[in-house]
C-alpha positions in Angstrom: -0.3 20.4 88.4 -3.2 17.8 89.1 -4.7 16.0 86.3 -8.1 14.5 87.0 -9.3 11.8 84.5 -13.2 11.6 84.4 -15.3 8.5 83.5 -16.1 9.8 80.0 -12.2 9.9 79.4 -11.7 13.6 79.8 -9.2 15.2 81.4 -9.0 18.1 83.7 -5.8 20.2 84.9 -5.6 22.3 88.3 -2.6 24.2 89.0 -3.0 23.1 93.0 -4.4 20.4 95.0 -8.2 20.3 94.4 -11.2 18.8 96.3 -14.0 16.4 95.0 -16.3 19.2 95.5 -14.3 21.9 93.6 -13.7 19.3 90.8 -17.6 19.0 90.7 -18.3 22.7 90.9 -15.6 22.9 87.7 -17.8 21.0 85.8 -21.0 22.8 86.5 -23.2 23.9 89.1 -25.6 21.3 88.9 -23.3 18.7 89.6 -21.8 20.3 92.5 -25.1 20.4 93.8 -25.7 16.8 93.3 -22.3 15.6 94.5 -22.6 13.3 97.4 -19.4 11.8 97.7 -16.1 10.6 94.8 -14.5 7.5 93.9 -10.7 8.5 93.6 -8.9 5.6 91.9 -11.9 3.4 92.7 -11.9 4.2 96.1 -15.1 6.2 97.8 -14.2 9.1 99.7 -15.9 12.3 100.8 -16.6 15.4 98.5 -14.1 17.4 101.0 -11.3 14.7 100.0 -8.4 16.7 98.7 -6.7 15.1 95.7 -3.3 16.4 95.4 -2.0 13.9 92.4 -3.1 12.7 89.2 -6.2 10.4 89.9 -9.1 8.7 88.1 -12.4 10.2 89.5 -16.1 9.8 89.3 -18.5 12.3 91.0 -21.0 9.9 92.9 -24.6 11.5 93.2 -28.0 10.0 94.4 -28.6 8.2 90.8 -25.2 5.9 91.6 -25.7 2.6 93.8 -22.6 4.1 95.9 -24.7 7.1 96.5 -27.9 5.8 97.9 -25.4 3.8 100.4 -23.5 6.9 101.3 -27.3 8.4 102.0 -28.3 5.6 104.0 -24.9 5.1 105.8 -25.3 9.1 106.7 -28.9 8.5 108.0 -27.7 6.1 110.5 -25.7 9.0 111.6 -28.5 11.5 111.5 -30.6 8.8 113.7 -28.1 8.7 116.2 -27.6 12.6 116.3 -31.5 13.0 117.0 -31.4 9.9 119.7 -28.5 11.9 121.6 -30.6 15.5 121.1 -33.4 14.0 122.7 -32.2 11.0 125.2 -28.7 12.6 126.0 -28.1 9.6 128.4 -28.0 7.0 126.0 -25.1 5.7 124.4 -24.5 4.9 120.7 -22.7 1.9 119.5 -22.8 0.4 116.0 -25.0 1.8 112.8 -24.4 0.1 109.5 -26.1 -0.1 106.2 -28.4 -3.0 105.2 -30.5 -3.9 102.4 -33.0 -1.2 101.8 -31.9 0.8 104.8 -29.9 1.3 108.0 -29.9 0.3 111.8 -28.2 1.8 114.9 -28.2 0.0 118.3 -28.4 2.1 121.4 -27.8 1.4 125.1 -30.7 3.0 127.1 -32.0 2.7 130.9 -35.4 2.0 129.6 -36.9 0.6 126.4 -37.7 2.7 123.5 -41.5 3.2 122.8 -43.3 3.7 119.6 -44.2 7.2 120.4 -40.1 7.6 120.9 -39.7 6.4 117.4 -42.0 9.0 116.2 -40.4 11.9 117.9 -36.6 10.7 116.7 -38.0 10.7 113.3 -39.4 14.2 113.8 -35.8 15.1 115.5 -34.2 13.8 112.4 -35.9 16.1 110.0 -35.3 19.0 112.1 -31.8 18.4 112.0 -31.9 17.5 108.5 -33.6 21.1 107.7 -30.7 22.6 109.1 -28.8 21.5 106.7 -25.3 21.2 108.7 -22.1 20.5 107.4 -20.7 17.0 107.9 -17.0 17.1 108.7 -14.4 14.7 108.9 -11.2 14.7 111.5 -8.6 12.1 112.1 -7.0 11.6 115.4 -4.7 8.7 116.8 -6.2 5.8 118.5 -5.6 6.5 121.9 -6.7 10.3 121.6 -9.7 9.0 120.3 -10.3 6.4 123.1 -9.8 9.1 125.4 -12.5 11.6 123.8 -15.1 9.1 123.6 -14.6 8.2 127.3 -14.7 11.8 128.3 -18.1 12.0 126.8 -19.5 8.7 128.2 -19.4 7.0 125.0 -18.0 3.6 126.6 -19.1 1.4 123.6 -17.4 3.6 120.9 -14.3 3.9 123.3 -14.3 -0.4 123.2 -14.6 -0.5 119.6 -11.5 1.8 119.1 -9.6 0.1 121.5 -9.9 -3.3 119.3 -8.0 -1.0 116.8 -4.3 -1.6 116.4 -2.4 1.1 118.8 -0.4 2.7 116.0 -3.3 3.4 113.4 -5.4 6.5 113.1 -9.1 6.9 113.2 -11.4 9.0 111.5 -14.3 11.0 113.3 -17.5 12.8 111.7 -19.1 15.8 113.2 -22.4 17.1 112.4 -23.7 19.9 114.9 -23.1 19.1 118.4 -22.7 15.4 117.3 -19.7 13.5 116.7 -19.4 9.8 116.0 -16.5 7.2 114.9 -16.4 6.0 111.1 -14.6 5.5 108.3 -17.0 7.4 106.1 -17.6 8.7 103.6 -20.7 10.6 104.3 -22.9 13.3 102.5 -21.2 16.9 102.6 -24.2 18.1 105.0 -27.3 16.8 106.6 -29.6 18.8 103.8 -29.0 16.1 101.5 -30.9 13.7 103.9 -34.5 14.3 102.9 -36.4 11.0 102.2 -35.9 8.5 105.4 -38.4 6.6 107.7 -37.9 4.7 111.0 -39.6 1.6 110.6 -39.5 -0.6 113.9 -37.6 -1.3 117.0 -35.8 -4.7 117.9 -33.3 -6.1 120.4 -29.6 -7.0 119.6 -26.6 -8.0 121.7 -23.6 -6.1 122.0 -21.1 -7.5 119.5 -23.9 -10.4 118.7 -22.7 -11.9 122.0 -25.9 -13.4 124.2 -23.6 -13.1 127.2 -23.4 -9.2 126.8 -25.9 -6.4 127.4 -29.4 -6.6 124.9 -29.1 -3.2 123.1 -32.0 -1.4 121.3 -32.0 -1.3 117.6 -33.8 1.0 115.6 -34.5 0.0 112.1 -35.0 2.7 109.3 -35.1 3.3 105.5 -33.7 5.9 103.4 -34.1 6.6 99.9 -32.8 9.3 97.0 -36.6 10.3 96.1 -39.9 10.4 98.0 -41.8 8.2 95.0 -38.9 5.6 95.5 -39.4 5.1 99.1 -43.1 5.1 98.7 -43.0 2.0 96.5 -40.6 0.6 98.8 -43.2 0.9 101.6 -46.0 -0.2 99.4 -43.9 -3.3 98.6 -43.7 -3.9 102.4 -47.4 -3.4 102.8 -47.9 -6.3 100.0 -45.2 -8.6 101.4 -47.0 -8.3 105.0 -50.4 -9.5 103.2 -48.3 -12.2 101.6 -46.2 -13.3 104.7 -46.2 -17.2 104.5 -46.2 -17.6 107.8 -49.9 -15.8 108.2 -50.9 -17.7 105.3 -49.6 -20.9 106.6 -52.1 -20.6 109.2 -55.0 -18.9 107.6 -54.8 -21.8 104.8 -54.0 -24.4 107.4 -50.8 -25.3 105.8 -48.3 -25.8 108.6 -47.2 -24.9 112.2 -44.5 -24.5 114.8 -44.1 -25.1 118.4 -41.8 -24.5 121.2 -41.2 -28.2 121.9 -39.4 -28.1 118.2 -37.7 -25.0 117.6 -37.1 -24.4 113.8 -38.7 -27.4 113.0 -42.0 -27.4 110.9 -45.4 -29.3 111.5 -46.6 -30.0 108.4 -50.5 -30.3 107.8 -52.2 -32.2 105.0 -52.7 -29.4 102.7 -49.1 -27.9 103.2 -47.5 -31.3 102.9 -49.6 -31.7 99.6 -48.1 -28.5 98.1 -44.4 -30.2 99.0 -45.3 -33.2 97.7 -46.2 -31.6 94.2 -42.9 -29.9 94.3 -41.0 -32.9 95.3 -42.6 -35.3 92.5 -41.8 -32.7 90.0 -38.3 -32.4 90.9 -38.1 -36.3 90.9 -39.2 -35.9 87.3 -36.4 -33.7 86.8 -33.8 -36.2 88.2 -35.2 -38.9 85.9 -35.0 -36.9 82.9 -31.7 -35.6 83.5 -30.0 -38.9 84.2 -29.7 -38.7 88.2 -30.1 -42.1 90.0 -31.8 -41.3 93.3 -30.0 -42.4 96.7 -30.8 -42.0 100.4 -27.9 -41.7 102.8 -28.0 -41.8 106.7 -29.0 -38.9 108.7 -26.2 -39.3 111.6 -22.4 -39.9 110.4 -19.3 -40.3 112.6 -17.2 -37.2 113.8 -14.1 -39.0 111.9 -15.9 -38.3 108.7 -16.8 -34.8 109.2 -13.0 -33.9 110.2 -11.9 -35.5 107.1 -14.3 -33.4 104.9 -13.4 -30.2 106.7 -16.6 -29.6 108.6 -15.7 -30.0 111.8 -12.9 -27.4 111.4 -15.1 -24.9 109.2 -18.6 -25.9 110.1 -18.8 -27.0 113.6 -20.8 -24.2 115.3 -23.8 -24.9 112.8 -23.8 -28.7 113.3 -25.9 -31.0 115.7 -23.9 -33.3 117.8 -24.6 -36.4 119.5 -22.9 -39.4 121.4 -23.3 -43.1 121.7 -21.0 -45.4 123.0 -18.2 -43.4 123.5 -18.6 -42.2 119.8 -19.2 -38.7 118.7 -21.8 -38.4 115.6 -23.1 -35.5 114.0 -26.5 -34.8 112.0 -25.6 -33.8 108.7 -25.6 -30.5 107.7 -25.2 -31.3 104.2 -25.5 -34.5 101.9 -22.2 -34.6 100.1 -20.3 -36.9 102.3 -22.8 -39.5 102.2 -23.1 -39.2 98.5 -19.2 -39.9 98.4 -19.5 -42.9 100.7 -22.3 -44.3 98.1 -19.4 -43.5 95.3 -16.9 -45.5 97.1 -18.7 -48.5 97.6 -17.8 -49.7 94.1 -15.2 -49.7 92.0 -15.4 -46.9 89.6 -13.9 -46.6 85.9 -13.9 -43.2 83.6 -16.5 -45.1 81.5 -18.9 -44.9 84.5 -18.3 -40.8 84.4 -20.5 -38.7 84.7 -22.2 -40.7 87.4 -25.0 -38.1 88.8 -26.6 -38.9 92.3 -29.8 -37.1 93.9 -31.2 -37.3 97.2 -34.2 -35.5 98.7 -31.8 -35.2 101.6 -33.0 -34.1 105.1 -30.5 -31.9 107.0 -30.2 -30.0 109.9 -28.2 -26.9 111.0 -27.8 -25.2 114.1 -29.1 -21.9 113.3 -29.3 -19.4 116.0 -33.0 -18.7 117.2 -32.8 -15.0 116.1 -32.3 -16.0 112.4 -35.3 -18.4 112.2 -37.8 -17.2 109.8 -40.9 -19.2 109.3 -40.3 -22.2 106.7 -37.8 -19.8 105.2 -35.0 -20.2 107.8 -35.3 -23.4 110.0 -33.2 -25.9 111.6 -34.2 -29.1 109.9 -34.7 -28.7 105.9 -34.8 -31.0 102.6 -32.7 -30.0 99.7 -33.4 -31.3 96.1 -29.8 -32.3 96.5 -27.8 -34.0 93.7 -23.9 -34.6 93.3 -22.2 -35.3 90.0 -18.9 -37.2 89.9 -16.7 -36.5 86.8 -13.7 -35.7 85.0 -12.2 -32.1 84.8 -12.9 -32.3 81.0 -16.9 -33.0 81.9 -17.3 -30.1 84.4 -18.6 -27.4 81.7 -20.8 -29.7 79.9 -22.3 -30.6 82.9 -22.8 -26.9 84.4 -24.1 -26.1 80.9 -26.7 -29.0 81.1 -27.5 -28.2 84.8 -28.0 -24.3 83.6 -30.9 -25.4 81.1 -32.4 -27.6 83.8 -32.5 -25.1 86.4 -34.0 -22.4 84.0 -36.9 -24.6 82.8 -37.7 -25.5 86.2 -38.0 -21.7 87.4 -39.8 -21.1 84.2 -42.3 -23.6 85.2 -43.1 -22.3 88.6 -43.6 -18.9 87.2 -40.6 -17.1 87.6 -38.6 -15.3 84.9 -35.7 -12.6 85.1 -33.4 -15.0 86.7 -30.0 -13.2 87.8 -26.8 -15.6 88.1 -23.8 -15.1 90.4 -20.6 -16.7 91.0 -19.6 -16.9 94.7 -15.7 -16.8 95.3 -13.1 -18.0 97.3 -13.7 -17.2 101.2 -10.9 -16.6 103.8 -11.6 -19.8 105.6 -11.3 -22.4 103.0 -9.7 -25.7 102.1 -7.5 -26.5 98.8 -4.8 -24.8 97.1 -5.0 -21.3 95.4 -4.2 -23.0 92.2 -6.9 -25.4 92.5 -9.3 -22.4 93.2 -8.2 -20.7 90.2 -9.2 -23.7 88.2 -12.3 -24.2 89.9 -13.4 -20.7 89.6 -12.2 -20.2 85.9 -13.9 -23.6 85.2 -17.6 -21.8 86.2 -16.9 -18.9 84.4 -16.1 -20.7 81.2 -19.3 -22.7 81.7 -21.4 -19.7 82.1 -19.7 -18.3 78.8 -20.9 -21.3 77.1 -24.4 -20.8 78.2 -24.4 -17.3 76.8 -25.2 -15.7 79.9 -23.9 -12.7 82.2 -23.0 -12.9 85.6 -22.3 -10.9 88.7 -19.2 -12.1 91.0 -19.2 -12.2 94.9 -15.7 -12.4 96.2 -15.1 -14.4 99.5 -18.8 -15.7 99.4 -18.2 -19.3 98.0 -18.5 -22.3 100.3 -15.2 -23.5 102.0 -14.6 -26.4 99.9 -15.4 -24.6 96.4 -16.7 -21.6 94.4 -20.1 -21.8 93.3 -22.9 -20.6 90.8 -25.9 -19.0 92.2 -29.3 -18.5 90.9 -31.3 -15.4 92.2 -34.9 -15.3 91.0 -37.1 -12.4 91.6 -41.0 -13.1 92.8 -44.1 -10.9 91.9 -43.0 -7.9 94.2 -39.4 -7.8 92.5 -38.0 -9.4 95.8 -34.7 -11.5 95.1 -34.5 -15.0 96.3 -31.5 -17.1 96.0 -32.3 -20.6 95.3 -30.3 -23.2 93.1 -26.5 -23.5 93.0 -23.8 -25.4 91.0 -20.3 -25.5 93.0 -17.3 -27.2 91.9 -15.2 -29.3 94.3 -11.7 -30.4 93.9 -11.1 -31.0 97.5 -14.0 -33.4 99.3 -13.7 -36.6 96.8 -9.9 -37.0 97.6 -10.1 -36.3 101.1 -12.7 -39.1 101.6 -10.8 -41.6 99.2 -12.9 -41.4 96.0 -11.2 -42.3 93.0 -11.8 -43.8 89.4 -9.6 -45.8 87.0 -8.5 -43.7 84.1 -8.2 -44.9 80.6 -4.5 -45.1 81.1 -5.7 -47.7 84.1 -4.2 -45.1 86.7 -6.2 -44.0 89.5 -7.3 -40.7 89.5 -9.8 -38.5 91.8 -13.2 -37.3 90.1 -14.2 -33.7 90.4 -17.3 -33.3 92.5 -20.1 -31.2 91.7 -22.7 -30.1 94.1 -25.8 -28.9 92.9 -29.7 -27.9 93.8 -31.9 -26.5 91.9 -34.9 -25.1 94.0 -32.2 -25.5 97.1 -34.1 -25.9 100.8 -37.5 -27.6 99.6 -38.9 -25.6 102.6 -37.9 -22.4 101.9 -39.0 -22.9 98.2 -42.3 -23.7 99.1 -42.4 -20.6 101.3 -41.3 -18.6 98.4 -44.1 -20.0 96.1 -46.8 -19.3 99.1 -45.5 -15.4 99.0 -45.0 -14.9 95.4 -48.6 -16.3 94.7 -50.0 -14.8 97.8 -51.2 -18.0 98.7 -53.3 -18.3 95.6 -51.2 -21.1 94.0 -51.3 -22.3 90.3 -54.0 -25.4 89.8 -50.7 -27.9 89.3 -50.0 -26.9 92.9 -52.7 -25.9 94.6 -53.6 -28.4 97.6 -57.3 -28.3 96.8 -57.6 -28.0 93.2 -61.6 -28.1 92.9 -64.5 -27.6 95.7 -67.7 -29.3 94.4 -70.7 -27.4 96.2 -74.3 -28.3 96.4 -77.4 -25.6 96.9 -79.4 -28.1 98.7 -79.7 -32.0 99.8 -81.7 -32.2 96.4 -78.0 -32.3 94.4 -75.8 -34.2 97.1 -75.9 -37.5 95.1 -75.4 -35.7 91.9 -72.7 -33.6 93.3 -70.8 -36.4 95.0 -70.8 -38.4 91.5 -69.2 -35.3 90.3 -66.6 -35.0 93.0 -65.8 -39.0 92.6 -65.4 -38.1 88.8 -63.1 -35.5 89.4 -61.0 -37.6 91.7 -60.6 -40.4 89.6 -59.1 -37.9 86.9 -56.4 -37.4 89.2 -57.5 -33.9 90.5 -57.4 -32.8 94.3 -61.3 -32.2 95.0 -63.4 -31.3 98.3 -66.7 -32.2 98.4 -69.0 -29.7 100.4 -72.4 -31.3 101.3 -72.9 -29.0 104.5 -76.3 -27.4 105.1 -75.5 -24.0 104.6 -76.4 -21.3 102.4 -74.6 -21.4 99.1 -73.3 -17.8 99.4 -71.6 -18.5 102.6 -70.1 -21.9 101.3 -68.5 -20.3 98.1 -67.5 -17.1 100.3 -65.6 -19.4 102.5 -63.8 -21.7 99.9 -62.8 -18.1 98.1 -61.1 -17.2 101.5 -59.2 -20.5 100.8 -57.8 -19.4 97.6 -59.0 -22.4 95.8 -58.4 -22.3 92.0 -62.0 -23.4 91.3 -65.5 -24.0 92.7 -67.9 -26.0 91.2 -71.5 -25.1 92.3 -74.5 -27.7 91.4 -78.3 -26.9 91.6 -81.1 -28.4 90.3 -80.6 -27.3 86.4 -77.2 -28.8 86.6 -78.2 -31.9 88.1 -80.9 -32.4 85.4 -78.6 -31.4 82.4 -75.4 -33.4 84.0 -73.5 -30.0 83.9 -71.8 -28.0 86.3 -71.7 -24.0 87.1 -68.1 -23.0 87.3 -66.3 -20.1 89.2 -62.9 -19.6 88.8 -60.6 -17.9 91.5 -61.4 -14.1 91.8 -64.9 -14.6 91.5 -64.8 -15.1 87.8 -68.1 -16.7 86.3 -67.3 -19.3 83.9 -70.6 -20.3 83.5 -72.1 -23.7 83.2 -70.3 -26.8 81.3 -70.2 -30.5 81.0 -68.0 -32.1 83.2 -65.9 -33.1 80.3 -65.4 -29.8 79.5 -64.4 -29.1 83.1 -62.1 -31.9 83.1 -60.3 -30.9 79.8 -59.8 -27.4 81.1 -58.5 -28.6 84.1 -55.8 -31.1 82.6 -54.9 -28.5 79.9 -54.2 -26.1 82.9 -52.2 -28.8 85.0 -50.3 -29.9 81.8 -49.1 -26.4 80.6 -48.6 -25.1 84.2 -50.5 -22.1 83.5 
């Protein structure tokens, strides 16, 4: 007798072993048709999986997040199947699920073309329509290697050869195509109805530039057509908002080959940067932080003490002088410990909060660089708090309140919170990590918030709270962090005199609210499609005259606004007013002030708000009051 307990707590009894599909069919024909996979005792399995003992079972459909992953994973195999049908000489390599879709890498004698992509997608639809069953079989490792070599799939054979010799491997087949995979997969290709191939790219075999360049085909797959259409619409909007395109259009920044991954900020772009920095500097002051500045380059010996040289070396830029090895700092924390260590500290000094707009450099691969979102040189709104263990919870609570206010002021809501837990490569004992992780959980409980946990994604020196915000397109961005570090202060000799006159090591909290300033500016640009709110806009008001007869008055209005602290552009060019309005509108300015004879004679201005909204004629003082209110409220 087999007993199956379902998620609602009910149990079903079966006289003999039964498959997941048979359990679904016994519940009802609707569920049998919708079933994509099962979760047996928490493990994802195929619907053909045989249950031969008492288990907890959940039937996975396209309404479940795991169901969508199964669809995308199976669609990647459908892609490989179609490629092999059209290009039999192509070799398949790997094809994982990624955010919103999948990809598959192929080795082929010539580059695929956009026309090939269309043909492959058409073939995928034909194969899906056949509704061929997807079946699983298990082979000994060496037998699987021999099989793939016999059909000319050398990459698959190489993958399997890296598996321990005494292990079995699973293969999945659909029609005439067989692939190596752990699974699970949909029961038949007919379950794959909504998909689209997106683009072609290059990718090195096993991610190593010394290996062959493969061809990567990206695709997306969804449970419902309307979900895919919404996603494709979002991509169209994202393309319009691409900060790299807007950076050029609005004259904000540029890149060039002589400085890969490093930003050349233009005056308008640097103005946005400065608004963010000065705002965050005020947050420092209001929150009891002392601003500091540490060196850019530090001796190798210091990075060895912190553990960076062992755990982070491949991401660091190194240099040499007078037979000494140095590294450009990839993060600011070791420098802040040196400032802490420069004086004798007492428990009365704690918590001691340092803040720095610290420039860091990380040796990102060229393929990972992405405009100002992913660079090699960046600045963080970085802070470090030296405190006792008893003070951690209150400091985390205060930081949480700071961060939420900052995100609100920048126009973001719906912030999600996550805790990244210990990675495999780390420093410190398990007991220390237990304390650090539990401390963060308790701090979030005190803030009355819910969170998601991310096993294995913490920094090598401690776990961290992550703040993820969503932009106007619903895209998530991870920005702020609060990290608990029990290890680095002791490694670098940080101490304080406790109330019993003993020497103790402080806890170090690493915190940032916007994170990388470059990346955050990029997020702001895309979130607002370049039409930044008044308080952030590099040019807040353009003052335009209709003819030379109003030039003197227009100049006086512009100077008045500048004295009030606004960023103003005066345009006295001898051009048609419609041309000038259109040109400044393209630059997404918040306000355009137009001055003709009537406005000059009445000491007024005609005001247009962004989006060609006519606000009519008003006195200059009324405009000033409107602008001040909008800046102060960060509307």
